[in-house]
N, C-alpha and C positions, 0 to 999 in steps of 0.2 A: 948398252948393245940390250935389242928388243930379244924372246925367245917365245914362240908361236907351237902350240900346240893343238893339232887338229886329232882326238877323236869321233869313227863310227862303228856299225856290226864290223863282228867280225865277218857275218857274211853274207855281200849282198849280192842277191838278183838281179837279173836284167831285167830292167824294166820299177823294178817295185822301188816304192818311194819309203827313205828313208833321214835318221838327221845329223846330222853333220855340230859338229861340236867345236869350237874352234876360241882357243885362249895367245895373248899376248900379253908377252908380261913388258910390258910399259909404265913410265909415272904417270902420264897424260896429265903434267901441270900445268890450271889453269891462265895465273896470271895472274894471281891476286893473292894467293897465298906469300911469306913474310920467309925468309927462313932463324938461327938463334940471334943475329945482328941488325936484324930488322931492312934488310935488302930483300924485293923484292925477286923473288924465283920467277924466273923464263917464265912464258905459258910455252908449254910443249907438249902438244898434244900427235899424234894420227892422222892425216889431213884425208888421207885417201886407201881405201884399204882394201881389194879384188884379190875374187879366188878364180880361179879355171880350172875347167874337169874338159883334157887334152886341150884344143886350140878355145875354145869355148868358156864365155865370160856368167860364172852360176851364182854372182854373191859379190855386190861394190857395193858400201857405205861412204861417207865426208862425217865423220865424226865432228861432233860440237864438244864443249868444257864438259858438258850437264857426264859427261863419261866417266865414271871413275876409270879410278889407275889398275892396271892389269884386265882388260873390259876381256870380255865373254860372250861372245857372237854364237846362237842357233838356229838354227834356217837348215830347210828342208829339200833335198834333191832324188834327182834323180836318171840315173848314167844305168846305158844299155853293153857300157865294154868296158873292160880297163885300161882303164888311163894314173897319166899322171894329175896327181889335183899341186895346182897350185894356188898358193897365200903370199903377199904381196903388198907393204906398207911406207907406203914415207912420211914422217913429223917433220912437223914443224923447224927442224932446225934442218934438214934437209938428209937424215940418217933413213938407210931405206933398210929395211928388210926382204925375208924372203923366205918359203923351208917350204920342199919337194915334200910328196909322200905319193908312193901309186896304192889305187882305190885298186881291189883287184875283184873284179865282177867274174859271179859265175852260174 
């Protein structure tokens, strides 16, 4: 099960550019490592991660195996009104994750 954490400033003013920090708890297995018995650990990375503010997509990434476990992303955003911020992702095993958080704009 993957867990997401999203952080931004406590007070976001309308039209202000602010930093969004996003941490996804995920193993991001490359498919190159072996377990203690010598069996190859199957590849399991996030294939697609998207962030939406309201109905608008504001961030999208298709990570590769070069991204470490528990990937951390940082990007800048401008909001003009309070809206729902939604993070969605899917990995190689087909497991989907989602995190919802309200962005309050003052």
